[in-house]
BABADO-194860 format. One record per residue: residue in one letter; y, x, z of N, C-alpha, C, O in turn. Coordinates in steps of 0.2 Angstrom, whole numbers. Each point is the difference from the previous one (the first is absolute). Example, Ala and Ser with C-alpha at 12.3 -4.5 7.8 and 13.67 -1.06 7.14 Angstrom:
   mivo      ny      nx      nz     cay     cax     caz      cy      cx      cz      oy      ox      oz
      a     -28      66      39       6      -4       0       6       4       0      -1       5       3
      s       6      -7      -7       6       4       1       5      -4       3       6       3       1
This chain:
   mivo      ny      nx      nz     cay     cax     caz      cy      cx      cz      oy      ox      oz
      m     -12    -132     275      -3       3      -6       4       4      -4       5      -3      -2
      a      -7       9       0       5       5      -4       0      -3      -7      -5      -2      -3
      q      11       2       0       1      -2      -7      -1       6      -4       1       6       1
      p      -4      -7      -7      -2       5      -5       7       3      -2       4      -4      -2
      s      -4      10       1       6       4      -3       1      -2      -7      -5       0      -4
      p      11      -1       2       1      -2      -7       0       6      -5       0       0      -6
      f       0       6      10       0       6      -4      -7       3      -1      -4      -1       5
      p       3       5     -10      -7       3      -1      -1       5       6       4       3       3
      s     -11      -2      -2      -2       5       5       2       7      -2      -1       1      -6
      p       3       3      11       2       7      -2      -5       4      -3       1       4      -4
      s      -8      -6       6      -5       4      -2      -2      -2      -8      -3       3      -3
      r       5      -9       2      -1      -3      -7       6      -3      -3       1      -6       0
      p       4      10      -2       7      -3      -1       0      -5      -6       4      -4       0
      f      -9       4      -4       0      -5      -6      -5      -6       2       1      -5      -2
      g      -6       7       6      -5      -5       1      -3      -4      -6       0       3      -5
      g      -1      -9       7      -3      -4      -6       5      -2      -5      -3      -2      -6
      r       9       2       7       5      -2      -5      -1       5      -6       1      -2      -6
      w      -1       8       7      -1       5      -5      -6      -1      -4       0       1      -6
      r      -6      -3       9      -6      -1      -3       1      -6      -5      -4      -1      -5
      r       8      -4       7       1      -6      -4       5       2      -6      -1      -3      -6
      i       6       7       7       5       1      -5      -2       5      -5       1       0      -6
      a      -5       5       8      -2       6      -4      -4      -3      -7       1       2      -5
      p      -6      -6       6      -4      -3      -6       5      -4      -5      -1       1      -6
      v       6      -4       9       4      -4      -4       5       5      -4       1      -1      -6
      m       1       6       9       4       5      -3      -4       4      -5       3       1      -6
      l      -9       0       7      -4       4      -5      -2      -5      -6       0       2      -5
      r      -1      -8       7      -2      -5      -5       6      -1      -6      -2       0      -5
      w       8       0       8       5      -1      -5       4       7      -2       2       1      -5
      g      -3       4      10       4       6      -2      -3       4      -5       3       3      -4
      l     -10      -3       3      -3       4      -5       2      -3      -7       2       4      -5
      p      -3     -10       4       2      -3      -7       7       1      -2       2       2      -5
      v       3      -3      10       7       1      -1       1       7      -1       4       2      -5
      l      -6       3       8       1       7      -1      -3       2      -7       3       4      -4
      w      -9      -7       2      -2       2      -7       4      -3      -5       1       4      -5
      v       2     -10       6       4      -3      -5       7       5      -1       2       1      -6
      l       0       1      12       6       4      -1      -1       7      -3       4       2      -4
      w     -10       1       6      -2       6      -3      -1      -1      -7       3       4      -4
      a      -7      -9       1      -1      -1      -7       6      -1      -4       1       3      -5
      g       4      -6       8       6      -1      -4       4       6      -1       2       2      -6
      l      -1       2      11       3       6       0      -3       5      -4       3       4      -4
      a     -10      -3       5      -4       5      -4       0      -2      -7       1       5      -4
      w      -1     -11       2       0      -2      -7       7       2      -3       0       3      -6
      w       5      -4       9       7       1      -2       1       8      -2       3       1      -5
      v      -6       3      10       2       7       0      -6       4      -4       1       6      -1
      e      -6      -9      -1      -5       3      -3       2       3      -7       4      -3      -4
      p      -5      10       3       2       3      -7      -2      -4      -6      -6      -2       0
      r      11       1      -4      -1      -4      -6       1       5      -6       5       3      -1
      e     -10      -3      -4       0       4      -6       6      -3      -4       0      -6      -1
      s       4      11      -2       6      -2      -4       0       4      -6      -5       3      -2
      t      10      -2      -1       1       4      -6       6       4       0       4       0       5
      v      -4       5      -9       6       5       0       6      -3      -2       5       1       3
      d      -5      -6      -7       5      -4      -2       3      -4       6       7       0       1
      q     -11      -3       3       3      -3       6       3       5       5       5      -1       3
      l      -8       7      -3       3       5       4       7       2      -2       4       1       4
      d      -4       0     -11       7       2      -2       5      -6       1       6       1       1
      r      -8      -7      -2       4      -6       2       2       0       7       6      -1       1
      d     -10       2       3       1       0       7       5       6       2       5      -1       4
      l      -6       7      -7       4       5       1       7      -1      -3       5       2       4
      a      -4      -5     -10       6      -1      -2       4      -5       4       6       0       0
      a      -9      -5       2       3      -5       4       1       2       8       3      -4       4
      g      -5      10      -2       1       2       7      -5      -4       4       2      -1       6
      r      -8      -1      -8      -5      -3       4      -5       4       3      -4      -3       4
      v       4      10      -5      -5       4       3       3       2       7       5       4       0
      v      -9      -5       5       2       2       7      -3       6       2       3       5       2
      t     -10      -4      -3      -3       6       1      -5       1      -5      -2      -4      -4
      f       0      11       3      -5       1      -5      -4       6       2       2       4       4
      q      -8      -3      -8      -4       6       1      -4       1      -6      -3      -5      -2
      r       2      11       0      -4       2      -5      -7       2       3       0       3       5
      a      -5      -5      -8      -7       1       3      -5       0      -5       1      -1      -6
      y      -7       3       8      -6       0      -5      -4      -6       1      -5       0      -4
      g       6      -4       9      -4      -6       0       1      -3       7       4       3       4
      w      -8      -8      -2       1      -3       6      -6       2       5      -6       1      -3
      v       7       0       9      -5       2       5       0      -6       5       5      -2       3
      d     -11       0      -1      -2      -4       5      -7       2       3      -5      -4      -2
      d       5       9       6      -6       2       3      -2      -3       6      -5       3       4
      d       8      -9      -2      -2      -3       6      -5      -6      -1       1      -4      -5
      a      -6       4       9      -5      -6      -1       3      -6       3      -2      -6      -2
      y       7       6       5       4      -6       4       3      -4      -6       4       3      -4
      w      -5      -9       4       3      -4      -5       7      -1       0       3      -2      -5
      g       0       3      11       7      -1       1       4       6      -2       6       0       0
      s      -9       6      -2       4       6      -2       3      -2      -7      -3      -4      -4
      r       8       8       2       3      -1      -6       0       6      -4       0       6       2
      p      -1      -6      -9       0       6      -4       7       3       0       5      -3       1
      r      -5      10      -2       6       4       0       0       4      -6      -6       3      -2
      p      11      -1      -1       0       4      -6      -1       7       2       4       3       5
      q      -8       1      -8      -2       7       2       5       4      -4       0       1      -6
      y       5       2      10       5       4      -3      -2       6      -4      -5       4       2
      d       8      -4      -8      -2       6      -5       6       0      -5       2      -4      -3
      t       2      10       4       6       1      -5      -2      -1      -7       4      -1      -4
      q     -10       3       2      -2      -1      -7      -5      -6      -1      -3       0      -6
      g       3      -4      10      -4      -6      -1       2      -5      -5       6       0      -2
      g     -11      -3      -1       2      -5      -5       1      -7       2       0      -5      -4
      l       2       4      10       1      -7       3       7       0       4       1       5       4
      l       3     -10      -6       6       0       4       0      -7       4      -1      -5      -3
      a       2       5       9       0      -6       5       7      -1       2       4       5       2
      w      -1     -11      -2       6      -1       2       1      -7       4      -4      -4      -2
      s       8       4       6       1      -7       4       7      -3      -2       5       4      -2
      v      -4     -10       2       6      -4      -2       3      -4       6      -4       0       5
      p      10      -2      -6       3      -3       6      -3      -6       2       1      -2       6
      t      -6      -2     -10      -3      -6       3      -6       2       5      -3      -4       3
      g       2      11      -3      -6       2       5      -6       1      -4      -5       1       4
      q       5      -2     -10      -7       1      -4       0       7      -2       5       4      -1
      i     -11      -2      -1      -2       7      -2      -3       0      -7      -5      -4      -1
      r       8       8      -3      -3       0      -7      -2       7      -2       2       5       3
      y      -6      -4      -8      -2       6      -2      -2       0      -8      -1      -5      -2
      a       2      11      -1      -1       0      -7      -3       7      -2       2       5       4
      f      -6      -5      -9      -2       7      -2       4       3      -5       2      -3      -5
      v       1       9       7       5       3      -5      -3       7      -1      -5       3       2
      d       9       1      -7      -2       7      -1       2       4       5       5      -1       4
      p      -9       6      -2       3       5       5       6       3      -2       2       0      -6
      p       2       3      11       7       2      -2       0       6      -5       4       0      -4
      a      -9       4       4       0       6      -5       0      -3      -7       2       4      -4
      r      -5     -10       3       0      -2      -7       5      -5      -2       0      -2      -5
      e       4       0      10       6      -4      -1       5       3      -4       2       6       2
      p       1      -8      -8       5       3      -3       7       0       4       1      -6       3
      a       2      11      -3       6       0       4       6      -4      -4       0       1      -6
      a       4      -5      10       5      -4      -3       6       5      -2       4      -2      -5
      t      -3       7       9       6       5      -2      -3       6      -2      -3       4       4
      p       4      -1     -10      -2       6      -2       4       6       3       5      -1       2
      s      -8       7      -2       3       6       2       5       2      -5       0      -2      -6
      p       5       6       8       5       3      -5      -3       3      -6       2       0      -6
      s      -8       3       6      -4       3      -5      -3      -5      -5      -2       2      -5
      g       2      -9       7      -3      -5      -4      -7      -1       2      -3      -5      -2
      a       0       9       7      -7      -1       2       0      -4       6       4       0       4
      a     -10      -4      -3       0      -4       6      -1       4       6      -4       5       0
      s       7      -7       5       0       4       7      -7      -1       3      -1      -6       1
      t      -2      11       1      -6      -1       4       1      -1       7      -5      -2       4
      g      10       5      -1       1      -1       7      -4       5       4      -4       4      -3
      t       4      -4      10      -4       4       4      -5      -4       4       1      -6       0
      p      -6       9       2      -5      -5       4       3      -3       6       4       3       4
      g      -5     -10      -4       2      -4       5       7      -3      -1       2      -4       3
      d       1       6      -9       7      -2      -2      -1      -6      -5      -5       1      -4
      y      10      -5       4       0      -5      -6       4       2      -5       6       3       1
      r      -8      -4      -7       4       2      -6       6      -4      -1      -1      -6       1
      p       7       8      -2       6      -4      -1      -1      -6      -5      -3       2      -6
      g       4      -8       8       0      -5      -5      -7      -3       0      -1      -6      -3
      s      -4       9       6      -7      -3       0       0      -6       5       4      -2       4
      r      -9      -2      -5      -1      -6       4       0       1       7       3      -3       4
      d      -7       9      -2       0       1       7       7       2       3       1      -1       5
      a       3       5      -9       6       2       2       5      -6       1       3      -1       5
      r      -4      -4      -9       4      -6       0      -2      -5       6       4      -3       4
      l     -11       3      -3      -2      -3       6       2       3       7       2      -3       4
      a      -2      10      -4       2       3       6       7      -1       1       2       1       6
      e       2      -2     -11       7      -1       1       2      -7       4       5      -1       3
      v      -9      -4      -5       1      -7       2      -5      -3       6       2      -5       3
      a      -7       8      -3      -5      -2       5      -2       5       5       1       6      -1
      g      -4      -8       7      -2       4       5      -7       2      -1      -4      -3      -4
      p       1       8       9      -7       2       0      -4      -6       2       2      -5       3
      w      -9       5      -4      -4      -5       1       0      -3       7       0      -6       1
      q       0      10       4       0      -2       7       7       0       3       1       1       6
      a       4      -3     -10       7       0       2       0      -6       6      -3      -5      -1
      d       7       7       6       1      -5       5       4      -6      -2       4       1      -4
      g      -7      -7       6       4      -6      -1      -2      -4      -7       3      -5      -1
      a      -7       8      -3      -2      -3      -6      -4      -6       2      -5       0       4
      l       7      -6      -7      -3      -6       1      -7       0      -1      -4      -3       4
      a       2       5     -10      -8       0      -2      -4       4       6      -5      -3       2
      h       8       8       1      -4       4       5       0      -4       6      -5       1       4
      r      10      -4      -2       1      -4       6      -5      -6       0      -4      -2       4
      i       3      -1     -10      -4      -6      -1      -8       3       1      -4      -3       3
      a       3       8      -7      -7       3       1      -2       2       7      -5      -1       2
      d      10       4       1      -1       2       7      -2      -6       5      -4       0       4
      t       8      -6      -6      -1      -6       4      -7      -3      -1      -3      -2       4
      a       1       2     -11      -6      -2      -2      -6       4       4      -5      -3       2
      a       6       9      -2      -5       5       3       0      -2       8      -6       0       2
      l      11      -1       1       0      -2       7      -3      -7       1      -4       0       5
      l       5      -5      -9      -3      -6       1      -8       1      -1      -4      -3       4
      a       2       7      -9      -7       1      -1      -3       3       6      -6      -2       2
      a       9       7       1      -2       3       5      -1      -4       6      -5       0       4
      v      10      -4      -2      -1      -5       5      -5      -5      -1      -4      -2       5
      l       3       0     -11      -5      -5      -2      -7       3       1      -5      -3       3
      v       4       9      -5      -7       4       1      -1       1       8      -6      -1       2
      l      11       3       1      -1       1       7      -2      -6       4      -4       0       4
      l       7      -6      -5      -1      -6       3      -8      -2      -2      -3      -2       5
      w       2       3     -11      -7      -2      -2      -5       4       3      -5      -2       3
      l       6       9      -3      -5       4       3      -1      -1       8      -5       0       3
      a      11      -1       0       0      -1       7      -4      -7       2      -4       0       5
      r       5      -5      -9      -4      -6       1      -8       1      -2      -4      -2       4
      l       3       6      -9      -7       1      -2      -4       4       5      -5      -1       1
      v       9       6       2      -4       5       4       0      -3       7      -6       1       3
      t      11      -4       0       0      -2       7      -1      -7       1      -1      -2       5
      g       1      -2     -11      -1      -7       1      -7      -2       1      -5       4       0
      a       4     -11       0      -7      -3       0      -4       3      -7       3       0      -5
      p     -10       0       6      -3       2      -6       1      -5      -6       0      -6       1
      p       0       9      -7       1      -5      -6      -6      -4      -1      -5       1       2
      m       6      -7      -4      -5      -5      -2      -3       1      -6      -6      -1      -1
      v      10       2      -4      -3       1      -7      -3       6      -2      -5       0      -3
      g       8       6       5      -3       6      -1       1       5       6       4      -2       5
      t      -7       7      -5       1       5       6       6       3      -1       4       0      -5
      r      -2       4      10       7       4       0       0       5      -6       5       0      -3
      w     -11       3       2       0       5      -5       0      -4      -7       3       3      -5
      f      -5      -9       4       0      -4      -6       8      -1      -1       2       1      -6
      w       1      -3      11       7      -2      -1       5       6      -1       5       0      -3
      f      -7       6       6       3       6      -1       1       2      -7       5       2      -3
      w     -11      -2       0      -1       2      -7       4      -5      -5       3       2      -5
      v      -4      -8       6       3      -5      -4       8       0       1       3      -1      -5
      g      -1       3      11       7       0       1       4       6      -4       6       0       0
      l     -10       4      -3       3       6      -4       1      -3      -7       2       4      -4
      l      -4     -10       2       1      -2      -7       7       1      -1       5      -1       4
      p      -3       2     -11       7       1      -2       4      -7       2      -3      -5       0
      f       9       7       0       6      -6       1      -1      -3       7       3      -6       1
      g      -7       8       3      -1      -3       7      -4      -7      -1       0      -4       5
      l      -4       3     -10      -3      -6      -1      -6       0       5      -2      -6       2
      g      -1      11       0      -5       0       5       2      -2       6      -3      -4       4
      v       9       6      -2       3      -2       7       1      -8      -1      -1      -3       5
      l       4       1     -10       0      -7      -1      -6      -4       0      -1      -5       3
      a      -4       8      -6      -7      -3       1      -2      -1       7      -3      -5       2
      w       4      11       2      -2       0       7       4      -6       4      -3      -3       4
      s       9       3      -6       4      -5       4      -2      -7      -2       0      -4       5
      y      -2       3     -11      -2      -7      -2      -6      -2       4      -1      -5       3
      r      -4      10      -4      -7      -2       2      -1       1       8      -5      -3       3
      e       9       7       0      -1       1       7       5      -3       5      -1       0       6
      v       7      -1      -9       5      -3       4       2      -7      -2       0      -4       4
      w       1       3     -10       2      -7      -3      -6      -5       0       0      -5       2
      r      -6       8      -5      -5      -5      -1      -7       3       3      -4       2      -4
      p       4       0      10      -6       3       3      -6      -5       0       1      -6       2
      p      -7       8      -3      -5      -4       2      -1      -1       7       2       4       4
      s      -6     -10      -2      -1      -1       7      -4       4       3       0       1       6
      a      -5       3     -10      -5       4       3      -1       6      -5       2      -1      -6
      p      -4       7       9      -1       5      -5      -4      -2      -6      -6      -3       1
      v       8       6      -7      -4      -2      -6      -7       4       0       0       6       2
      p      -5      -9      -3      -7       3       0       1       6      -6       2      -1      -5
      g      -5       7       7       0       5      -5       7       2      -1       2       1      -6
      r       2       0      11       7       2      -1       1       7      -4      -5       4       0
      g      10      -4      -4       1       6      -4       0       6       3       4       1       6
      s      -7       4      -8      -1       7       3       5       4      -3       4      -1      -4
      g      -4       7       7       5       5      -2      -1       2      -7       4       1      -4
      w     -11       0       2      -2       2      -7       2      -6      -5       3       2      -6
      r      -3      -8       8       2      -6      -4       7       1      -1       3      -2      -6
      g       1       3      11       7       1       0       2       5      -5       5       0      -4
      f      -8       6       4       1       5      -4      -1      -1      -7       4       1      -5
      g      -9      -5       4      -2      -3      -7       6      -4      -3       2       0      -6
      w       0      -5      11       6      -4      -2       6       4      -2       4      -2      -5
      l      -3       7       9       6       5      -1       0       3      -7       4       0      -4
      v     -10       3       2      -1       3      -7       1      -5      -5       4       1      -5
      l      -8      -7       5       0      -5      -5       7      -3      -1       2      -1      -5
      g       0      -1      11       7      -3       0       5       5      -3       5      -3      -3
      g      -5       9       5       5       5      -2       0       0      -8       5       0      -3
      i     -11       1       0      -1       0      -7       2      -7      -3       4       1      -5
      g      -6      -6       8       2      -7      -3       8      -1       0       3      -2      -5
      l       0       4      10       7       0       1       4       4      -5       5      -2      -3
      a      -8       8       2       3       5      -5       0      -3      -7       5       0      -3
      l     -11      -3       1       0      -3      -6       4      -6      -1       3      -1      -5
      l      -2      -3      10       4      -6       0       7       2      -1       4      -3      -3
      v      -1       8       7       7       2       0       1       3      -7       5      -1      -3
      a     -10       5       0       1       3      -7       1      -6      -5       4       1      -4
      g      -9      -6       5       1      -5      -5       6      -4       1       3      -2      -6
      a      -1       0      12       6      -3       1       6       3      -3       5      -3      -2
      r      -5      10       3       6       4      -2       0       0      -8       6       0      -3
      g     -12       0       0       0       0      -7       3      -7      -3       2       0      -5
      l      -4      -5       9       2      -7      -2       7      -2       1       4      -2      -4
      l      -2       4      10       7      -2       3       5       5      -1       6      -1       0
      g      -8       8      -1       5       5       0       1       4       6      -1      -3       6
      a       4       9      -6       1       4       6       6      -3       4       0       2       6
      a       4      -6      -9       6      -3       5      -3      -5       5       3       0       5
      v      -8      -3      -7      -3      -5       5      -6       3       4       0      -1       6
      v      -4       5      -9      -5       4       3       1       7       0      -3       4      -5
      p       7      -1       9       2       7       0      -6       4       2      -5      -2       3
      g       6       9      -4      -5       5       2       0       6      -4      -3       5       2
């Protein structure tokens, strides 16, 4: 009698072993990825600061990169995307990163209205040429000691890129399971698709808890539809925005950045 081969069949290299391992990896992998992403994203999230703090960081040599902008841009619906300063030489916002890997920003006067620290020989303030920094101005001092915003090797940007990669892997794993896996028990696929777009990845966590960690034994009567999921997305997004704004007002921007 022929003995069964200890190796997987060539036509099904993973066989039943993969089907047993994959759910376990998904069960633990999604929460672990989310925790890692949340920690890195919180650390590198831009924090509103003051001009005085900017001057202290500048004097102490703690400014690694900087950029003048007119505001923050985040035009992606994807919750894992990160805001970026919209470059503008006359913008009233200065963003800078520090050696700890954090990003700060402050609202400042545009360069044209900043008093020059070094007067011209005639005694009048130097206006400079378009695109140039006036000698002695804050921008000139920043340019002397710090690199441009997207300078290679800056810790803040490496952390932000790592957080973006973790979020992308998390979303891809969730979507792959949602689309190709067994039909969800609590809601339809469209229901969980819309819920999964909730900010901070909370919708993906909700799906992981209700469909992977604590799934019902049978499909829930009247499973959530796509329209219901869209409603949860709208209401949940508004509620989370209000919650974050309240927490920031109570705890401060250092604890609840944004």
